[in-house]
C-alpha positions, 0 to 999 in steps of 0.5 A: 500500500502506497504511503501518504505524503503531506506537504504540511505538518500533520494535524496532530503535530501541528496541534502539539506545536501550537499548544507548545508555543502558547504555553511558552508565550504564557510563561514569558508573559508571567516572567515579565510581570514578575520582573516588573513587580521585583524592580518596583519593590526595590526603589524604597530601599535605594532611597533609604540608602541614599538618604542614610549616606547623606545623613552620615556625610552631614554628621561627619562634616558637623563632627569635623567642624565642631570637633576638629576645627582649629586655626593657626595664626603665624605672625612675623614681628620686625626685629632690631639688633642692639649692640653694646660693650660694657665692663662688669664686676664678678665678686665672690661676695655678691649673692645675685646679679645686680644689673644696675651696678653691673655686678654678678656673683663669683665663686673662689676655688683652689687646689694643689697638684704634685707631679714628677717626671723622668727625663733623659740626660743629654749632656756628655763628659769624658770619664777617664779612670786612673790606673793603680796597683801596689809597689814595694818601697825599699830603704837602704838606710840603717834608719827608718824613712817616712814619706808623706801621703801623695809622694810621687814615684816615677816609673822607668817608662816615665809615668808618675804615680802617687802614694795613697797613704803615709809611708814608713819604711823600715831601716835596712839591716847591715851585715858587714859591708852588706846592707839588706834594705827594709821594705814596705808595700804601698798602694799607688795611683797614676797621676794621669787618667787613661789607659797609658798608665796601665804599665807592666812591672817596673822600677820607680824612683822618688823624684822629689828626693833628688839632691838629697842623699836619700834619693839613692837609698829610697826606691821602689819596684812593682812585680805586677802590672798597673791596671784600671786606667781608661778613657770613656764618654758618659752622659751627664745632666746639663743645665739645659736638661734641667731647664727644659725639664722644669718647663715641661713638667711645670706646664704639664702640672699646670694643665692637670691643675686646671683640669682639676679645678674645672672638675670642681665647678658645676652646671654652667660655671666657667673658668677663664684663663686670666682668672686663674693664679698658679703658684709654684710651691716646690720645683727641683731636679733629683740630681745636680747639674753636671752629675753623671747620669743617663736619666733624672727626675724633675718634681714640682708642686703647684697651687692653683686659685681661680674665680669662676662665674655662671654663664647664665648670670652673664646672660641675665645681665645682658638680657636685663641691659638690653631690655633697659635700652628697648622701647616700652612694650618691647622684649628680647628674643632669647635665642638671638642673644650673643656674648663675647667676654674676657677678663680685663683684670683680676685680683684673686686675693680680694675675690674680684675680677673685671670682665669686658663683655661685648653683646647683642640681641634682637629687640621686637614688640612683645606679643602676648599670646594668651591675650590674643588667643582669647581675642581671636575666638569666632573671628574670621581670617580678615578680622584676625589680620586686621586686629594684629595690624591695628595693634602693631602696625609696622612692628609686624611684617606679615600675618598668616591665618590658616583655618581647618577644615578648609571650609571653616570661615571662623576661628573656633571658640575653644582657646585650646584650638587657637594656636599662635606662632611667632616667626623670626626669619 
């Protein structure tokens, strides 16, 4: 049986397709209506969020305005430099600074210092030694012979020696025509120093007996060599050595004494060199000039006395002096004060010294910050500037006002939020 061919959708299939499209159309319509209802319901929440944010911003601005509000007023006063030179008196009997009389207190201190130091001798001298030994002196006379200490004996080589003690030579013994001479041993020393007198065994005469019968009866000889004669250079302490040592050790002791005195001062006290008196109590070398030695010591003992002052007392006098020379209502900028001072004269016995002082400082119209902190409350920038200008005029070169936050139009009412700064550029 032949199949049927349809050129259109079969009735049942078309029915199903139409039913499907209808259902899809109904679903889309329902979804669209739901979306419209959902968007419409979200608008109130957005309005609440916007309003809440605006309220927070407003509250924050109010907080910043009232809580963090502040003002900084910068003022540049004009300054004038004042320069002066004066002489003032530092007195140990003064208790306080007297700017009218030009007197400041001083303190008297003292201390002692002993110092010994070793130095090297640089002088030179020849230290020749003399030869010596023992000789036997003979006497052919039948009676004893006495020779004084220092009797000269001449060797057969031409060297002179002298006896170191008194000599008593026993008498000789005669036996028939033969005489056995008496003899005695004697210590002798060469007249001249040096190794030339280190002679060997020799025979000696007594030259000062020449022309006397004893010249041929008294003689001497040695059985051993003479020794000990030498020539050498040795160090000795010269006058220059002592002078140099005195200068060096005294200067060193002075510096140590000054440091010791400075250690006794406190705070801002100062010790001026010309207010210091040092006396030498003892000064001596350990050996005399000309002593043969390689080294020697030099010792000194010093006593120091000084008048010290406080730097703050000088500043107090200077500031009071500058204020006394300033127009009424003006003051002195502390950090601008400059001083240069030196001792003009000092008398440590009376405890007084005169100080020559050069000084300067910047003078300006005084601005009472406390007064203006109260005056600037709730004022605008222009009102603050005009008030300062009206009060000080040409005494102020510049006024700058910074309000915070940036939209603030007036200074706060709380004094602690108003800050005034003075500039001295």
